[in-house]
C-alpha positions in Angstrom: -14.7 -6.5 15.8 -16.2 -9.9 15.9 -19.0 -10.4 14.3 -21.8 -13.2 16.4 -24.3 -12.9 13.9 -25.4 -16.1 11.6 -22.5 -16.6 8.9 -22.9 -13.9 5.6 -20.7 -16.5 3.2 -19.9 -20.2 3.2 -15.5 -20.8 2.2 -14.0 -23.5 1.3 -11.1 -24.4 4.5 -7.9 -25.7 3.4 -4.9 -27.5 5.3 -2.2 -28.3 2.6 -0.3 -29.5 5.8 3.8 -29.3 5.6 4.7 -28.5 2.2 7.0 -28.5 -0.6 8.2 -24.6 0.2 7.1 -24.2 -3.9 4.3 -25.2 -2.6 3.7 -23.8 0.1 4.8 -20.4 -1.0 2.6 -20.0 -4.2 -0.2 -23.0 -4.7 -2.7 -20.2 -4.1 -1.7 -18.7 -6.9 -3.3 -21.6 -8.6 -6.3 -21.1 -6.2 -6.6 -17.6 -7.1 -7.4 -18.2 -11.1 -10.2 -20.7 -10.7 -11.8 -18.4 -8.3 -10.5 -15.8 -10.5 -12.4 -18.5 -13.3 -16.1 -19.0 -11.1 -14.3 -22.4 -10.9 -14.0 -22.3 -6.6 -14.9 -20.5 -3.6 -13.5 -18.7 -1.6 -10.7 -19.8 0.5 -8.8 -19.8 3.7 -5.5 -21.9 2.9 -2.9 -23.0 6.4 0.0 -24.1 5.3 3.4 -24.5 6.8 7.3 -25.2 4.3 9.1 -28.6 4.5 11.9 -27.3 4.1 14.3 -23.4 4.3 14.2 -21.3 1.3 14.5 -17.9 0.4 11.4 -15.2 -0.7 11.7 -12.0 -2.6 9.2 -9.1 -3.0 8.0 -9.1 -6.5 9.3 -5.8 -7.4 13.3 -6.5 -5.8 15.9 -7.1 -7.9 17.4 -11.1 -7.0 20.9 -9.9 -7.0 21.1 -6.8 -5.2 19.3 -8.1 -2.5 20.5 -11.8 -1.8 23.7 -13.2 -1.6 22.8 -16.3 -4.4 26.1 -17.8 -4.9 25.7 -18.8 -0.4 21.6 -19.5 -1.5 23.0 -22.3 -4.5 25.6 -23.2 -2.5 23.8 -24.9 0.5 20.8 -25.7 -1.5 18.2 -23.3 -1.1 15.4 -21.9 -3.6 14.8 -19.1 -4.2 11.3 -17.6 -5.3 9.9 -14.8 -6.7 6.8 -13.8 -5.1 3.4 -12.4 -6.6 3.1 -9.3 -4.2 5.3 -6.5 -3.2 7.6 -6.4 0.0 11.6 -7.5 0.8 13.4 -10.4 0.8 13.3 -12.7 3.3 14.3 -16.3 4.4 11.8 -18.7 5.7 11.3 -22.0 7.1 9.2 -24.8 8.7 9.0 -21.9 11.6 5.9 -20.4 10.8 2.9 -21.4 9.9 1.4 -19.4 6.1 -2.4 -18.1 6.5 -3.5 -17.1 2.5 -6.8 -15.7 1.9 -8.2 -15.9 -1.4 -11.9 -14.3 -2.1 -13.3 -12.9 -5.0 -14.0 -9.4 -5.0 -17.8 -9.5 -5.0 -17.5 -10.8 -1.5 -19.3 -9.0 1.4 -16.9 -9.6 4.1 -13.4 -7.9 1.8 -13.0 -4.5 1.8 -11.5 -3.7 -1.7 -9.9 -0.7 -0.2 -6.3 -2.4 0.2 -5.3 -0.3 3.8 -9.1 -1.5 5.2 -8.2 -5.1 3.3 -4.9 -5.1 5.4 -6.3 -3.7 8.4 -9.2 -6.9 8.7 -7.7 -9.2 8.0 -4.4 -8.7 10.1 -6.8 -9.0 13.1 -7.6 -11.9 12.9 -3.8 -12.4 12.9 -3.6 -10.1 16.3 -5.9 -12.3 17.9 -4.6 -15.4 17.8 -1.6 -13.4 19.2 -4.1 -12.7 22.1 -5.7 -16.1 22.3 -2.0 -17.1 22.8 -1.0 -14.7 26.0 0.6 -11.9 24.0 -0.1 -8.0 23.9 -0.4 -8.3 19.6 -1.0 -4.7 17.8 -2.3 -4.3 14.4 1.2 -2.2 13.2 0.0 -0.3 9.5 0.9 -1.3 6.8 1.0 -4.9 7.5 2.7 -5.7 10.8 1.8 -7.4 14.1 3.6 -6.2 16.8 4.3 -7.7 20.4 5.9 -4.6 22.6 7.0 -3.5 19.8 8.3 -5.9 17.5 7.0 -7.7 14.3 6.0 -10.8 14.8 4.3 -11.0 11.6 4.3 -9.6 7.7 1.9 -9.7 5.6 1.1 -9.1 1.6 -1.6 -8.0 -0.5 -2.6 -8.9 -4.4 -4.2 -9.1 -6.7 -5.1 -11.9 -9.6 -6.7 -11.6 -12.8 -9.9 -8.9 -12.0 -12.3 -9.9 -9.9 -9.8 -11.8 -7.7 -8.0 -10.3 -4.6 -5.7 -12.2 -2.2 -4.4 -11.3 1.5 -1.1 -13.9 2.6 1.3 -13.5 6.2 2.1 -16.1 8.4 2.0 -16.8 12.7 5.9 -16.5 13.4 7.1 -19.8 15.4 10.7 -19.7 16.5 13.3 -17.8 14.3 16.4 -18.3 12.5 17.9 -14.3 13.3 21.6 -15.8 11.6 20.0 -17.1 8.5 18.3 -14.2 7.9 20.9 -12.0 8.4 23.4 -14.9 6.0 21.4 -14.9 2.4 20.9 -11.2 2.1 23.3 -9.5 0.4 25.1 -7.3 2.5 28.9 -5.0 1.9 31.0 -6.7 4.3 30.6 -8.7 7.0 30.7 -6.7 10.4 26.9 -4.9 8.5 26.0 -8.5 8.6 26.7 -9.2 12.4 24.5 -5.7 12.6 22.4 -6.6 10.3 21.3 -9.6 12.7 21.8 -7.7 16.0 19.2 -6.0 15.2 16.4 -8.6 13.9 16.8 -9.6 17.0 16.6 -6.1 18.5 12.6 -5.6 15.6 11.7 -8.9 14.7 10.5 -11.9 17.8 8.5 -15.2 17.8 6.0 -17.0 19.5 9.1 -18.8 21.2 11.0 -15.9 22.2 7.6 -14.2 23.5 6.2 -17.7 25.2 9.1 -19.7 26.5 7.5 -22.3 23.5 6.5 -22.8 21.0 2.1 -24.1 20.6 1.2 -26.8 19.1 0.6 -25.9 15.0 -3.0 -28.0 15.8 -4.0 -25.8 17.8 -2.8 -22.0 15.7 -5.3 -23.6 13.0 -7.6 -23.5 14.6 -7.5 -20.3 16.3 -7.0 -18.8 13.3 -10.1 -20.3 11.3 -12.4 -19.8 14.9 -10.5 -16.2 15.0 -11.4 -15.2 10.6 -14.8 -17.3 11.4 -15.9 -14.2 13.8 -14.6 -11.3 12.8 -15.1 -12.0 8.8 -19.0 -13.4 9.6 -18.3 -16.9 8.0 -18.4 -19.3 7.6 -14.9 -22.5 6.9 -15.9 -25.9 5.5 -12.7 -27.9 5.6 -12.2 -29.3 1.4 -9.5 -29.8 -0.4 -8.0 -28.3 -3.4 -10.2 -29.3 -6.6 -8.7 -31.1 -9.7 -8.7 -28.0 -11.9 -6.8 -26.1 -9.3 -4.0 -28.9 -9.1 -3.7 -29.1 -12.5 -3.3 -25.2 -12.6 -0.4 -25.2 -10.1 1.0 -28.1 -12.2 1.4 -26.2 -15.9 1.1 -22.9 -15.1 2.1 -21.9 -11.4 4.8 -24.3 -10.8 6.8 -23.8 -13.8 6.4 -20.1 -13.6 7.9 -19.8 -10.2 10.3 -22.0 -11.6 11.5 -20.0 -14.7 14.8 -17.1 -15.2 13.3 -15.7 -16.5 10.4 -15.0 -13.4 13.0 -15.5 -11.1 15.1 -12.3 -13.2 12.3 -10.5 -13.5 13.3 -7.1 -11.6 16.6 -7.0 -14.3 14.4 -6.5 -16.9 16.5 -3.7 -19.2 20.1 -3.9 -20.0 20.1 -0.1 -19.8 20.2 -0.3 -16.1 23.0 -1.0 -14.7 25.1 -1.0 -11.5 26.6 1.4 -9.9 25.2 5.4 -8.4 26.3 7.7 -10.9 28.1 5.9 -14.0 29.2 8.7 -16.8 28.2 6.6 -20.8 29.5 9.0 -22.5 28.7 13.2 -23.2 26.0 13.8 -20.7 24.3 10.4 -20.7 25.0 8.4 -16.9 23.7 5.8 -15.4 22.4 6.8 -11.9 20.6 5.0 -8.5 18.9 6.8 -5.9 17.2 5.0 -3.1 14.1 7.1 -1.0 12.7 5.6 1.7 9.2 6.5 2.6 7.3 3.8 4.5 8.7 1.9 1.9 11.7 1.8 0.0 11.9 2.5 -3.7 14.9 2.6 -5.4 15.0 4.0 -9.3 17.9 3.2 -11.8 17.7 5.7 -14.0 19.7 6.6 -17.6 19.9 10.0 -18.3 20.8 12.6 -20.4 21.2 15.9 -19.0 17.9 16.7 -16.7 16.4 14.2 -19.2 15.0 10.5 -18.6 16.7 7.9 -21.2 15.1 5.1 -19.5 14.2 4.3 -15.4 13.5 1.5 -13.3 12.0 1.5 -10.6 12.4 -1.7 -7.5 12.7 -1.7 -3.9 10.2 -3.2 -1.2 6.6 -1.5 -1.7 2.9 -2.8 -3.1 1.5 -1.8 -6.3 -2.1 -3.7 -6.7 -2.7 -4.3 -9.7 1.7 -5.2 -9.0 1.8 -5.7 -12.9 0.9 -1.5 -13.7 4.4 -1.3 -12.6 5.9 -1.4 -15.8 3.3 1.1 -17.7 4.4 4.5 -14.8 8.2 4.2 -16.2 7.2 3.8 -19.3 5.1 7.4 -18.6 8.0 8.4 -17.5 10.6 8.4 -20.4 11.3 11.5 -22.2 10.7 13.6 -19.5 13.1 16.3 -18.2 13.1 16.1 -14.4 10.4 18.9 -13.2 8.2 18.0 -9.5 5.8 20.1 -11.4 6.1 17.5 -14.9 6.6 15.0 -12.3 3.6 15.3 -10.3 1.7 15.6 -13.0 2.5 12.4 -15.2 2.4 10.4 -11.8 -1.1 11.6 -10.7 -2.3 10.9 -14.2 -0.7 7.4 -14.0 -2.2 6.5 -10.5 -6.3 8.9 -12.1 -5.6 6.0 -15.3 -4.3 2.5 -14.4 -7.3 2.4 -11.5 -3.5 1.1 -8.8 -3.3 1.2 -5.6 0.2 1.4 -3.9 -0.8 1.3 -0.1 1.7 2.7 2.0 3.1 5.1 -0.6 1.5 8.0 -2.3 2.1 9.6 -5.9 4.3 12.2 -4.3 6.9 9.8 -2.9 7.4 9.0 -6.9 7.8 12.2 -7.0 9.7 12.6 -4.4 12.3 10.3 -5.3 12.6 10.7 -8.9 13.4 13.9 -7.5 16.1 12.4 -5.8 17.8 11.5 -9.4 18.2 15.7 -10.8 21.0 16.6 -8.4 22.9 13.9 -10.5 21.5 16.2 -13.9 23.6 19.0 -12.8 27.1 16.5 -13.3 27.9 16.1 -16.5 26.0 19.2 -19.2 23.8 17.9 -22.2 26.1 17.3 -25.7 24.9 19.5 -27.9 
């Protein structure tokens, strides 16, 4: 996949260094806004967070995924990212790479699954250069000997800009990773931490040491140039990007409205199946495809009054999810009708859900059907 020819595009390389969590996690969004407006070139950003924090996916419910009280008591910021995926604990033992590119770029695939495959191959080559037998694992992971050693997310900003973010994992604090998550019991938490040790790994664990950060960043830059066929020119954030981050991006991520975004409507409340009144109930179901789809719905008989999807899936653009929810209000739960509505939504919205097909949403909603028979609708 390497490209030894002359570079076909000039890109900017920004090394932010070690920075506070909000800047590490969100500054690339300001760059994306500038790229989308034609104010900045395609850019690769590199950085490390200076202190620990917790990050949740765009579609996740905060209180459902994270032990908020523990995080507050231990001064761990919780940041909702602008892409899908799951909740995770992050600290300075990760090197972040963040690609921001115009869709007009000739080296960036427009299809998200191909985007993951091409750009994550860079991460694979970095780990291989450090002596590890790394492999790409669709949809968006890098594994070494069957264990995850890098997670990646992708999304769209504005109209014309594609982003991909991921990490090189230097070391892992398994106990902290398990402690910040919401679990039903301490016994379950212990089991989860053990499972993480079995299925997630790091450079330190595999090599016995952490290579120099300078070497890792240099190798990342070289591999992006080789695989994408680009020339990276060292640069700094522009005044416009700094202004966008200071006045728009950071305030958004600091706001409770953004952090609590998963709790969008009062009618969707906790519970597997709670009877509200005759024929009306609130139901929660989980469906595990390649990614988790969680549904909370208010039903009257077998009709959907309101519905909310959460989970660790990706939808590009992410903002279209509420359109899907709106399209299902008033629908009678039947496989035929759901297939028609959801396929229509995909066609009209021109969305991508890498790793998830329309049929996965259909199967998830169909799980509500068993609850529709519990209570008869009012007459």
